[in-house]
C-alpha positions in Angstrom: -52.8 9.3 42.3 -50.4 11.6 40.6 -47.5 13.4 42.2 -47.6 17.1 41.8 -45.3 20.1 41.6 -46.4 23.7 41.3 -44.7 26.7 39.7 -45.6 30.1 41.2 -44.1 33.4 40.1 -43.0 36.6 41.8 -45.2 38.4 39.2 -46.7 37.9 35.8 -44.6 37.1 32.8 -41.6 35.6 34.7 -41.8 32.5 32.5 -44.1 30.1 34.5 -45.9 28.9 31.4 -42.7 28.0 29.5 -41.1 26.4 32.5 -44.3 24.4 33.0 -44.1 23.3 29.4 -40.4 22.4 29.9 -41.1 20.2 32.9 -43.9 18.5 31.1 -41.6 17.7 28.2 -38.7 16.5 30.5 -41.1 14.2 32.5 -42.4 12.8 29.2 -38.8 12.3 28.0 -38.1 10.5 31.3 -40.9 8.0 30.7 -43.7 9.5 32.9 -47.2 10.4 31.8 -47.7 14.0 32.7 -50.4 16.7 32.4 -50.4 20.5 33.0 -53.0 22.2 35.2 -54.0 25.8 35.8 -57.1 26.4 37.9 -57.8 29.9 36.6 -56.3 31.6 33.6 -56.9 35.1 32.3 -56.0 35.3 28.6 -57.5 36.2 25.2 -55.5 33.4 23.5 -57.6 30.3 23.8 -57.9 26.9 22.2 -60.7 24.4 21.4 -60.3 20.8 22.6 -61.3 17.8 20.5 -64.6 17.7 22.3 -65.4 21.3 21.6 -64.4 22.9 24.9 -62.4 26.1 25.4 -59.3 26.4 27.4 -56.3 28.8 27.7 -53.8 28.5 24.8 -51.0 28.1 27.3 -52.4 24.9 28.7 -53.0 23.5 25.2 -49.3 24.2 24.5 -48.2 22.6 27.7 -50.3 19.5 26.9 -48.6 19.3 23.5 -45.3 19.5 25.3 -46.3 16.5 27.4 -47.4 14.6 24.3 -51.1 14.4 25.2 -54.4 15.8 23.9 -55.4 19.1 25.5 -58.4 18.8 27.8 -60.7 21.2 29.6 -59.7 19.5 32.8 -56.3 21.3 32.5 -57.9 24.8 32.8 -61.3 24.6 34.5 -61.7 28.4 34.7 -60.8 30.8 31.8 -61.4 34.5 32.1 -61.4 36.4 28.8 -61.5 40.2 29.4 -64.2 42.0 27.4 -63.7 45.4 29.1 -61.3 47.0 31.6 -63.5 45.8 34.5 -65.2 42.7 33.2 -64.6 39.3 31.6 -66.4 36.5 29.9 -66.2 33.6 32.4 -65.7 30.1 31.0 -66.1 27.2 33.4 -65.1 23.6 32.3 -64.9 24.8 28.7 -68.3 26.4 28.4 -69.4 30.0 28.8 -70.9 30.8 32.2 -71.5 34.4 31.3 -70.1 37.9 31.5 -69.2 39.2 34.9 -67.8 42.4 36.3 -64.5 41.8 38.2 -66.1 42.6 41.6 -68.9 40.1 41.0 -66.5 37.4 39.9 -64.3 37.9 43.0 -67.3 37.7 45.2 -68.4 34.4 43.8 -65.3 32.6 42.6 -65.0 30.4 45.7 -68.2 28.8 44.5 -66.2 27.3 41.7 -63.8 25.4 44.0 -65.7 22.1 43.5 -65.3 22.4 39.7 -61.6 23.1 40.2 -61.1 20.1 42.5 -63.1 17.8 40.4 -61.0 18.7 37.3 -57.7 18.3 39.3 -58.7 15.0 40.8 -59.7 13.5 37.5 -56.4 14.5 35.9 -54.5 13.2 38.9 -56.1 9.8 38.6 -55.0 9.6 34.9 -51.4 10.7 35.0 -48.2 10.0 36.9 -47.3 13.7 37.4 -49.4 16.9 37.3 -47.4 20.2 36.8 -49.5 23.0 38.2 -49.1 26.6 37.1 -50.0 29.6 39.3 -51.0 33.0 38.2 -49.5 36.4 38.8 -48.1 36.6 42.3 -49.0 34.7 45.4 -48.7 37.8 47.6 -51.3 40.1 46.2 -52.4 40.8 49.7 -55.8 42.2 48.8 -56.7 39.0 46.9 -55.2 36.3 49.1 -58.3 35.7 51.2 -60.2 33.8 48.5 -57.2 32.6 46.5 -57.9 29.6 44.2 -54.9 29.8 41.9 -51.7 30.2 44.0 -51.1 29.2 47.6 -54.8 28.6 48.2 -54.8 26.0 45.4 -51.5 24.5 46.6 -53.0 24.0 50.0 -56.2 22.4 48.6 -54.3 19.8 46.6 -51.3 19.6 48.9 -48.7 20.4 46.2 -45.1 21.5 46.9 -44.2 24.8 45.2 -41.3 26.2 43.2 -41.1 30.0 43.3 -39.9 31.6 40.0 -38.3 35.0 39.6 -37.1 36.8 36.4 -33.6 38.1 36.8 -33.8 39.8 33.4 -36.3 42.3 34.8 -33.9 43.1 37.6 -34.5 43.0 41.4 -34.2 39.2 41.6 -33.5 39.3 45.4 -36.4 41.6 46.1 -38.6 39.4 43.9 -37.8 36.1 45.6 -36.9 37.2 49.1 -39.7 39.8 49.2 -42.3 37.3 48.1 -41.2 34.7 50.7 -41.3 37.4 53.3 -44.9 38.3 52.6 -46.1 34.7 52.7 -47.6 33.2 55.9 -45.3 30.7 57.7 -47.4 27.7 56.5 -47.3 29.0 53.0 -43.5 29.6 53.1 -43.1 26.0 54.2 -44.8 24.8 51.0 -42.1 26.5 48.9 -39.5 23.8 48.4 -37.2 25.6 46.0 -36.4 28.8 44.1 -35.8 29.3 40.3 -33.9 32.2 38.8 -35.2 32.5 35.3 -34.0 34.4 32.2 -30.3 34.7 33.2 -28.0 36.2 30.7 -24.2 35.7 30.7 -21.8 33.5 32.7 -23.7 31.4 35.2 -20.5 31.2 37.4 -20.7 35.0 38.0 -24.0 34.5 39.8 -22.8 31.8 42.3 -22.6 34.5 45.0 -26.2 35.3 44.2 -27.2 31.7 44.6 -25.5 31.5 48.0 -27.2 34.8 49.2 -30.6 33.5 48.1 -30.1 30.1 49.8 -28.7 31.7 53.0 -31.4 34.3 53.4 -34.3 32.1 52.3 -33.2 28.8 53.7 -34.5 27.3 50.4 -32.4 25.6 47.7 -32.0 27.2 44.4 -33.4 24.6 42.0 -32.1 26.2 38.9 -30.6 29.3 37.3 -32.2 29.1 33.9 -30.5 30.9 31.0 -32.3 33.3 28.6 -33.6 30.7 26.1 -34.2 31.6 22.5 -37.2 29.4 21.8 -40.1 30.0 19.4 -43.2 28.9 21.3 -46.6 30.5 21.7 -46.9 33.3 24.2 -49.9 33.4 26.4 -51.2 36.9 26.4 -50.7 40.6 25.5 -47.5 40.8 27.7 -45.7 39.0 24.8 -42.7 40.8 23.6 -43.4 39.9 20.0 -46.3 42.4 20.0 -43.8 45.2 20.4 -42.4 44.7 16.9 -43.9 47.5 14.7 -41.2 48.3 12.1 -40.8 46.1 9.0 -37.8 43.8 8.7 -36.1 42.7 5.5 -37.7 40.3 3.1 -41.4 39.5 3.3 -43.3 42.0 5.5 -46.5 40.8 7.3 -48.3 43.4 9.3 -50.9 42.5 11.9 -53.2 45.2 13.3 -52.7 45.2 17.1 -56.3 45.7 18.2 -56.8 46.7 21.8 -58.5 43.4 22.6 -56.4 41.3 20.2 -56.9 37.5 20.7 -55.3 34.4 19.4 -52.3 36.2 17.8 -50.6 32.8 18.0 -52.3 32.2 14.6 -49.4 34.1 13.0 -46.5 32.4 14.9 -46.1 29.9 12.1 -44.6 32.6 9.8 -41.7 33.0 12.2 -40.5 29.6 11.1 -39.4 31.1 7.7 -36.2 32.9 7.2 -36.7 36.2 5.5 -40.2 36.7 6.9 -41.0 39.3 9.6 -44.3 39.7 11.4 -45.0 43.0 13.1 -47.9 44.3 15.1 -49.1 47.8 14.2 -50.9 50.2 16.5 -50.8 53.4 14.4 -51.8 53.9 10.8 -48.7 55.9 10.0 -46.7 52.7 10.8 -48.6 50.6 8.3 -46.3 51.4 5.3 -46.8 49.0 2.4 -46.7 45.5 3.9 -46.8 42.5 1.6 -49.7 41.0 3.6 -52.0 42.8 6.0 -53.8 40.7 8.7 -56.8 41.6 10.9 -56.6 39.2 13.9 -59.2 38.0 16.3 -60.6 40.3 19.0 -62.8 39.8 22.1 -64.6 43.1 21.5 -65.3 43.5 17.8 -67.4 46.6 17.9 -65.2 48.4 20.4 -62.1 47.6 18.4 -63.9 48.7 15.2 -64.6 52.0 16.8 -61.0 52.3 17.9 -59.9 51.7 14.2 -62.1 54.5 13.0 -61.1 56.9 15.8 -57.3 56.3 15.2 -57.5 56.3 11.5 -56.5 52.7 11.3 -59.7 51.8 9.4 -58.9 54.3 6.6 -55.3 53.0 6.6 -56.4 49.4 6.1 -58.8 50.3 3.4 -56.1 52.4 1.7 -53.8 49.3 1.7 -56.5 47.2 0.2 -57.1 49.8 -2.5 -53.4 49.6 -3.4 -53.7 45.9 -4.0 -52.1 44.8 -0.8 -53.7 41.4 0.2 -55.8 41.6 3.4 -56.8 38.5 5.5 -59.1 38.5 8.5 -59.5 35.8 11.1 -62.5 35.5 13.4 -63.1 39.0 14.8 -60.9 40.3 12.0 -63.2 38.6 9.5 -66.2 40.3 11.2 -64.4 43.7 11.0 -63.9 43.3 7.2 -67.6 42.9 6.5 -70.4 45.4 6.0 -71.8 45.5 9.5 -71.6 44.1 13.0 -74.5 44.0 15.5 -74.7 42.9 19.1 -78.3 43.2 20.1 -78.0 41.1 23.2 -75.0 42.9 24.6 -72.7 39.8 24.4 -69.7 42.0 24.0 -71.0 45.3 25.2 -73.9 45.9 22.7 -74.5 48.3 19.8 -73.9 48.1 16.1 -71.3 49.5 13.7 -70.6 49.7 10.0 -67.7 47.4 9.0 -64.8 48.1 6.7 -66.7 46.9 3.7 -63.9 44.8 2.2 -66.2 41.8 2.3 -70.0 41.4 2.1 -70.6 39.7 5.5 -73.1 40.9 8.0 -72.5 39.7 11.6 -75.0 39.4 14.4 -73.9 38.3 17.9 -76.1 35.8 19.7 -76.2 34.1 23.0 -74.6 30.8 21.9 -70.9 30.5 21.4 -69.6 28.5 18.5 -66.7 26.2 19.6 -65.5 23.4 17.3 -62.5 21.9 15.6 -62.7 21.9 11.8 -60.8 20.9 8.8 -61.3 21.3 5.1 -59.9 22.7 1.9 -59.6 26.2 0.3 -61.9 26.7 -2.6 -60.7 27.3 -6.2 -59.6 30.8 -5.8 -58.4 33.6 -8.1 -56.2 36.7 -7.5 -53.3 36.6 -5.0 -55.0 34.0 -2.7 -55.2 31.6 -5.7 -51.9 30.3 -4.3 -54.0 28.5 -1.7 -56.5 26.9 -4.1 -57.4 23.4 -2.9 -54.9 23.4 0.0 -55.9 21.4 3.1 -56.2 23.1 6.5 -57.3 22.3 10.0 -58.0 24.5 12.9 -60.8 25.6 15.3 -63.5 28.2 15.7 -64.4 30.2 18.8 -66.9 33.0 18.2 -70.2 34.4 19.5 -71.2 36.0 16.2 -72.8 34.4 13.1 -72.0 35.9 9.8 -74.2 35.8 6.7 -72.0 36.3 3.8 -73.2 36.0 0.2 -69.7 36.5 -1.2 -67.5 33.9 -2.9 -66.6 31.2 -0.4 -63.0 31.1 0.8 -63.1 27.5 1.9 -65.5 24.6 2.1 -66.0 25.5 5.7 -67.0 29.1 5.2 -65.4 32.5 5.0 -65.4 34.6 1.9 -63.1 36.3 -0.6 -63.5 39.4 -2.8 -60.5 40.2 -4.9 -57.4 40.2 -2.7 -59.4 40.5 0.5 -60.3 37.3 2.4 -61.5 36.2 5.8 -62.9 33.3 7.8 -63.5 32.1 11.4 -60.8 29.4 11.5 -57.9 29.9 14.0 -54.8 27.9 13.0 -55.7 28.0 9.3 -52.1 28.9 8.4 -50.5 26.1 10.5 -50.2 23.4 7.9 -47.1 23.5 5.8 -49.1 23.5 2.6 -50.8 26.8 3.6 -48.0 28.8 5.2 -45.5 27.6 2.6 -47.7 28.5 -0.3 -48.4 31.9 1.2 -44.7 32.7 1.9 -43.6 31.6 -1.5 -46.3 33.7 -3.2 -45.5 36.7 -1.2 -41.8 36.4 -1.9 -42.4 35.9 -5.6 -44.7 38.9 -5.7 -41.9 41.0 -4.2 -39.3 39.5 -6.5 -37.2 37.8 -3.8 -36.4 34.2 -3.2 -37.6 32.0 -0.3 -35.3 29.2 0.6 -36.9 28.1 3.8 -38.6 24.7 3.6 -42.3 24.5 4.5 -42.7 22.8 7.9 -45.9 21.9 9.7 -46.5 23.9 12.8 -46.7 20.7 14.9 -43.4 19.3 13.7 -41.7 22.7 14.3 -43.3 23.0 17.7 -42.0 19.6 18.7 -38.5 20.7 17.8 -38.9 23.8 20.0 -40.2 21.8 22.9 -37.1 19.6 22.8 -34.8 22.7 22.6 -36.6 24.2 25.6 -36.5 21.0 27.6 -32.8 20.4 26.9 -31.8 23.9 28.1 -33.9 23.7 31.2 -32.7 20.2 32.1 -29.1 21.3 31.8 -29.7 24.2 34.2 -32.1 22.6 36.7 -31.3 20.3 39.5 -33.5 17.5 38.3 -32.5 15.3 41.2 -33.9 17.9 43.6 -37.1 18.2 41.4 -37.7 14.5 41.6 -37.0 14.5 45.3 -39.6 17.2 45.8 -42.1 15.3 43.8 -41.4 12.1 45.8 -41.6 13.8 49.2 -44.6 16.0 48.4 -46.1 17.9 51.4 
């Protein structure tokens, strides 16, 4: 049975996901088989496993750091917000249904058997399981039926590391305040503290370490520096979504839809020098990008209505009329068509006229499409002719089915009309043949050079995992971590 260690945070976005990935990579480097686990995740960035099951993108990223194939066992419950008060609930990789928050909280303890079965199956297969919590363990109004923080740690008897983000300020209030709100038995489960995102001279925080250890009576397991590392962020708290102004060189603009999902599709472009990716919320900030992308969304019709209300729909169509290439993925592909209809209320119901850049008509049904896919781009003309015949691989996650009589974009669907193109395939840009061809064509169209070599996303990601692991190993007391693992609870 695996040994376990759990990372809980003083709040959301303190770096739990990246530190979980770092530990997975370190344990792999040290010769152990390791798997990540998060009982319940709330995120719109998701991933399809090899057997067609859906999990949070963060757990897929952590599995890749551990050098193993992502599995639905690693994230038995995924919540994908559809409205401000409701989510699509995915259990063991399949859609259970849409629930209002109050209904889910009333019934979530019924899912404990699914959580424990997934955990025990993983624990029987690996040497170490690194568990990630969610949010804060001291949301006092939610603690009674907790299944993701201290409640889970107690169920699986896992020691806990508590992570705070010093870059946000208030590190003493974060860590000491969280410990003070825990019950005595819960506090005993915390075996170490981690100060994350430290900038500057580590020696200047030695007094801070001593204060934390004296007041908490817990060891500080690490003071982790602010690490510049290009890995996929989990959700809309990502700082990369705040970039709205164009940089120098090739300018790629992504519409930041209110329910944007799987924006990790565009991380591949950050590998290239001289390419900037920005996320635009207002039409006046569109400018004249070299490539305009409509990303996935969990609420296609609602986001289409937002585009019309804000003027973003007119802005996108104006860009297309000026000859700016437009590419849509998943929900973005649906938005670009002639119409979208949701007769069963899968995402809120209703129907709406699309942007009309493509000829597709989308109807939402009750069955969700979840599959890995691979293929080749068709023989294309216009700007996207640069992709003709290029191989790709990726995955599809969507409720809607699109009937599109237009020219096929790939041998796995999608369509193209002039310099407007779209498809359902997440990750379609990840292969070096695709991203490299696009960047070179965009640079040539702009009359600038592109010197960056094309690198596959997986090879680049592996380099980033090693950078992350090296920085964390240098700043973490790994002897303490292994002792905590060995002693358990």
